[in-house]
C-alpha positions as CSV (number, residue, x, y, z in Angstrom):
1,M,-24.0,-0.8,0.7
2,D,-21.9,2.1,-0.6
3,Y,-18.2,1.6,-1.0
4,C,-15.8,4.1,0.7
5,Y,-12.1,3.8,0.3
6,T,-10.1,4.4,3.5
7,G,-6.5,3.7,2.4
8,D,-3.7,6.0,1.3
9,T,-3.5,5.4,-2.4
10,H,-4.7,9.0,-3.0
11,E,-1.7,10.3,-1.2
12,K,0.7,8.0,-3.1
13,L,-0.8,9.0,-6.5
14,F,-0.8,12.7,-5.6
15,E,2.9,12.4,-4.7
16,A,3.6,10.6,-7.9
17,Y,2.0,13.3,-10.0
18,Q,4.2,15.9,-8.4
19,A,7.3,13.8,-9.1
20,D,6.5,13.4,-12.8
21,E,9.1,14.9,-15.1
22,E,9.5,15.4,-18.9
23,P,9.2,13.6,-21.3
24,F,6.0,12.6,-19.4
25,P,3.3,15.3,-19.7
26,T,3.3,17.7,-16.8
27,Q,1.4,20.8,-18.0
28,T,-1.9,21.2,-16.4
29,Q,-3.3,23.9,-18.8
30,M,-3.9,21.5,-21.7
31,E,-7.5,20.8,-22.8
32,F,-8.3,18.0,-25.2
33,P,-11.6,17.0,-26.9
34,R,-13.6,14.8,-24.6
35,R,-13.4,11.1,-25.2
36,E,-15.6,8.9,-23.0
37,H,-15.8,5.1,-22.8
38,R,-18.8,2.9,-22.4
39,R,-17.1,1.4,-19.3
40,P,-16.7,4.3,-16.8
41,E,-14.0,2.3,-15.0
42,V,-11.7,2.8,-17.9
43,D,-12.3,6.6,-18.1
44,I,-11.5,6.9,-14.4
45,L,-8.4,4.7,-14.6
46,K,-7.0,6.7,-17.5
47,R,-7.5,9.9,-15.6
48,L,-6.0,8.6,-12.3
49,F,-2.9,7.2,-14.1
50,F,-2.2,10.2,-16.4
51,P,-4.4,13.1,-15.3
52,T,-2.8,15.8,-17.5
53,C,-3.4,13.7,-20.6
54,W,-7.2,13.3,-19.9
55,N,-8.5,16.7,-18.8
56,A,-8.1,15.9,-15.1
57,A,-5.6,18.5,-14.0
58,E,-7.6,19.0,-10.8
59,L,-6.1,15.7,-9.6
60,V,-2.7,17.2,-9.8
61,R,-3.8,20.2,-7.7
62,D,-6.0,18.6,-5.1
63,E,-5.3,15.4,-3.2
64,L,-8.9,15.1,-2.1
65,A,-10.1,15.1,-5.7
66,V,-8.0,12.0,-6.2
67,L,-9.7,10.4,-3.2
68,D,-13.1,11.3,-4.7
69,R,-12.2,9.5,-7.9
70,L,-10.9,6.5,-6.0
71,D,-14.2,6.3,-4.2
72,T,-16.1,6.4,-7.5
73,L,-13.8,3.8,-9.0
74,G,-14.1,1.6,-6.0
75,G,-17.9,1.8,-6.1
76,L,-17.8,0.6,-9.7
77,F,-15.4,-2.2,-8.9
78,F,-17.6,-3.2,-5.9
79,A,-20.8,-3.2,-8.1
80,G,-19.0,-5.2,-10.8
81,I,-17.5,-7.9,-8.5
82,R,-20.4,-8.4,-6.1
83,P,-22.8,-10.3,-8.5
84,Y,-20.0,-12.8,-9.1
85,A,-18.8,-13.0,-5.5
86,G,-22.1,-13.3,-3.8
87,S,-20.6,-11.6,-0.8
88,D,-19.1,-8.3,0.3
89,P,-16.1,-7.7,-2.0
90,A,-14.8,-4.6,-0.2
91,E,-11.5,-6.2,0.9
92,T,-10.9,-7.2,-2.7
93,V,-11.6,-3.7,-4.0
94,D,-9.3,-2.2,-1.3
95,A,-6.5,-4.6,-2.4
96,V,-6.8,-3.6,-6.0
97,I,-7.0,0.1,-5.4
98,N,-3.9,-0.2,-3.1
99,R,-2.0,-1.5,-6.1
100,L,-2.8,1.4,-8.4
101,P,0.4,3.4,-7.6
102,A,2.6,0.4,-8.5
103,I,0.6,-0.2,-11.7
104,R,1.1,3.4,-12.7
105,T,4.9,3.0,-12.3
106,R,4.8,0.0,-14.6
107,L,2.6,1.8,-17.1
108,K,5.2,4.6,-17.3
109,R,7.8,1.9,-18.2
110,D,5.4,0.7,-20.9
111,V,5.2,4.2,-22.3
112,E,9.0,4.4,-22.4
113,A,9.2,1.0,-24.2
114,A,6.7,2.2,-26.8
115,F,8.6,5.4,-27.4
116,K,11.9,3.6,-27.8
117,G,10.5,0.8,-29.8
118,D,8.5,2.7,-32.4
119,P,10.4,5.0,-34.8
120,A,7.1,6.8,-35.6
121,A,6.4,7.8,-32.0
122,K,6.9,11.5,-31.5
123,T,6.0,12.1,-27.8
124,Y,4.9,10.2,-24.7
125,M,1.6,12.1,-24.8
126,E,0.9,10.6,-28.2
127,I,1.4,7.1,-26.9
128,I,-0.7,7.6,-23.8
129,R,-3.6,9.1,-25.8
130,S,-3.6,7.2,-29.1
131,Y,-1.7,3.9,-29.0
132,P,-4.1,0.9,-28.9
133,G,-1.4,-1.3,-27.5
134,F,-0.9,1.0,-24.5
135,M,-4.7,1.2,-23.8
136,A,-4.8,-2.6,-23.9
137,I,-2.0,-3.1,-21.4
138,L,-3.3,-0.3,-19.1
139,V,-6.6,-2.2,-18.8
140,Q,-4.9,-5.6,-18.6
141,R,-2.6,-4.6,-15.8
142,V,-5.5,-3.5,-13.6
143,A,-7.5,-6.6,-14.7
144,H,-4.6,-8.9,-13.8
145,T,-4.6,-7.4,-10.3
146,L,-8.4,-8.1,-10.1
147,Y,-7.8,-11.6,-11.4
148,E,-5.1,-12.3,-8.8
149,A,-7.4,-10.9,-6.1
150,G,-10.1,-13.5,-7.0
151,A,-12.3,-11.3,-9.2
152,S,-11.5,-13.2,-12.4
153,E,-14.9,-12.9,-14.0
154,Y,-15.1,-9.1,-13.6
155,A,-11.5,-8.8,-14.7
156,R,-12.5,-10.6,-17.9
157,E,-15.3,-8.1,-18.5
158,L,-12.7,-5.3,-18.5
159,T,-10.2,-7.0,-20.9
160,E,-13.0,-7.9,-23.2
161,Y,-14.1,-4.3,-23.3
162,A,-10.5,-3.3,-24.1
163,K,-10.5,-5.8,-27.0
164,T,-13.6,-4.2,-28.5
165,E,-11.8,-0.8,-28.3
166,T,-8.3,-1.9,-29.5
167,G,-8.6,-5.3,-31.3
168,I,-6.1,-6.7,-28.8
169,D,-7.1,-9.7,-26.7
170,I,-5.0,-10.1,-23.5
171,H,-6.4,-12.4,-21.0
172,P,-6.4,-11.0,-17.4
173,G,-4.6,-14.1,-16.2
174,A,-1.5,-13.5,-18.4
175,E,1.6,-12.3,-16.5
176,I,3.2,-9.4,-18.4
177,G,6.6,-8.1,-17.5
178,D,7.8,-4.5,-17.5
179,Y,8.6,-2.4,-20.6
180,F,6.0,-4.2,-22.7
181,F,5.0,-2.8,-26.2
182,I,2.5,-4.0,-28.8
183,D,2.9,-2.1,-32.0
184,H,-0.1,-1.6,-34.3
185,G,-1.8,-4.3,-32.3
186,T,-4.8,-5.5,-34.4
187,G,-5.4,-9.2,-34.0
188,V,-2.9,-9.8,-31.1
189,V,-4.0,-12.6,-28.7
190,I,-2.3,-13.5,-25.4
191,G,-3.7,-16.5,-23.6
192,E,-4.5,-17.0,-19.9
193,T,-1.4,-18.9,-18.8
194,T,1.1,-16.9,-20.8
195,T,4.0,-15.3,-19.1
196,V,6.0,-12.5,-20.8
197,G,9.3,-11.1,-19.6
198,E,10.7,-7.6,-19.7
199,W,11.4,-5.5,-22.9
200,V,9.1,-7.7,-25.1
201,R,7.8,-6.2,-28.3
202,L,4.9,-7.7,-30.3
203,Y,3.5,-6.7,-33.7
204,Q,0.1,-7.1,-35.2
205,D,-1.7,-10.5,-35.5
206,V,0.7,-12.3,-33.0
207,T,-0.8,-15.1,-31.1
208,L,0.7,-16.4,-27.8
209,G,-1.8,-19.3,-27.6
210,A,-2.5,-23.0,-27.0
211,L,-1.5,-25.7,-29.4
212,H,-4.2,-28.2,-28.3
213,F,-6.6,-28.7,-25.5
214,E,-6.9,-31.6,-23.0
215,A,-10.3,-33.1,-22.4
216,D,-11.9,-33.3,-19.0
217,E,-12.3,-37.0,-18.5
218,S,-15.0,-36.6,-15.9
219,D,-17.3,-34.6,-18.1
220,E,-18.0,-35.4,-21.8
221,H,-17.5,-32.5,-24.2
222,R,-15.9,-30.4,-21.6
223,L,-12.3,-29.2,-21.9
224,K,-9.9,-29.4,-19.0
225,K,-9.4,-26.1,-17.1
226,G,-6.7,-24.7,-14.9
227,Y,-3.5,-26.1,-16.5
228,K,-0.5,-24.6,-18.3
229,R,-1.2,-24.4,-22.0
230,H,0.4,-21.2,-23.2
231,P,4.0,-20.1,-23.8
232,D,6.6,-18.5,-21.5
233,I,8.4,-15.6,-23.3
234,G,11.7,-14.4,-21.9
235,D,13.3,-11.0,-21.7
236,H,14.3,-8.8,-24.7
237,V,12.2,-10.7,-27.2
238,V,10.7,-9.3,-30.5
239,I,7.9,-11.3,-32.2
240,G,7.1,-10.2,-35.8
241,A,3.7,-9.7,-37.4
242,G,1.5,-12.8,-38.0
243,T,3.6,-15.1,-35.8
244,K,2.0,-17.9,-33.8
245,V,3.8,-19.1,-30.7
246,L,1.7,-22.1,-29.5
247,G,1.7,-24.4,-26.6
248,A,3.4,-24.6,-23.1
249,I,6.8,-23.9,-24.6
250,T,9.7,-21.6,-23.6
251,V,11.1,-18.8,-25.7
252,G,14.4,-17.7,-24.2
253,D,16.0,-14.3,-23.7
254,H,17.3,-12.1,-26.5
255,V,15.2,-13.9,-29.1
256,S,14.0,-12.4,-32.4
257,I,11.1,-14.2,-34.2
258,G,10.4,-13.1,-37.8
259,A,7.1,-12.4,-39.3
260,N,4.6,-15.2,-40.1
261,S,6.6,-17.8,-38.1
262,W,4.9,-20.9,-36.6
263,V,6.7,-21.8,-33.3
264,T,5.7,-24.9,-31.3
265,D,9.0,-25.9,-29.8
266,D,11.3,-24.3,-27.3
267,V,13.6,-21.5,-28.5
268,P,16.9,-21.1,-26.7
269,D,18.5,-17.8,-25.7
270,E,20.2,-15.6,-28.2
271,T,18.3,-17.1,-31.2
272,K,16.8,-15.8,-34.4
273,V,13.8,-17.6,-35.9
274,Y,12.5,-16.9,-39.4
275,V,10.8,-18.4,-42.4
276,T,13.3,-19.5,-45.0
277,D,11.0,-21.0,-47.7
278,H,8.7,-18.2,-48.8
279,P,5.9,-18.9,-51.3
280,T,6.8,-18.2,-54.9
281,Q,5.2,-15.0,-56.2
282,E,4.0,-14.7,-59.8
283,R,3.0,-11.5,-61.6
284,K,1.2,-11.1,-64.8
285,R,0.7,-7.9,-66.7
286,T,-3.0,-6.9,-67.3
287,K,-2.1,-4.7,-70.3
């Protein structure tokens, strides 16, 4: 069967476009070189969320054009979910599309966090079009909604695609708070049962992962599934490059963790963590 969206998300998105103000891009005359993804869902999502950044100004002018894109996106979601579900996933697709306006609001907060958190950022447009961390969280926020709606396998397809494009691996099950920013991004891994608060900033090669795995006693060689094994990160946390935060531990609010730290125990609020014993460096002249 063909999917047809019958909700009101097109109306809410169209209203949201009209309400956009600087520093978010609002000009509809801009034309950028085309950039297409191998996953058409990602192309459509980027245009629906930020049409003036992705040569989709017609969405700002025509509410029915938004509905047409939603129908196309819904058809792709439907086709992607159905082989896993084995039944009609139309209700699941409707539920996810209905969440797109709220996701767009959260993504605008992520753009703000990136602009405020990166001294090199010049404009919101630059972040939306070029920052790998922003692309990764854009896909993950949609994938997380799919995951919560019961389409976890298809959600994983989308985040794995985002990883191939960005080098950032955020599991769709991870719960990521508002104003989230990954700077540089290469090598970042965020596991399935991780939770992240608001105003959290990560740098490259950070892992929010498991410390060890429990065995499934009923099946030899199989690891246990469905239990908490990744950290909970509080609000207003900065985690430096190369740091590994491992296990089902809690990192409190207003915490700063320095580069190349290894954290496997709880960190209380208002704490700085850093490596004190750096390796000795030797230098020898070659001439």
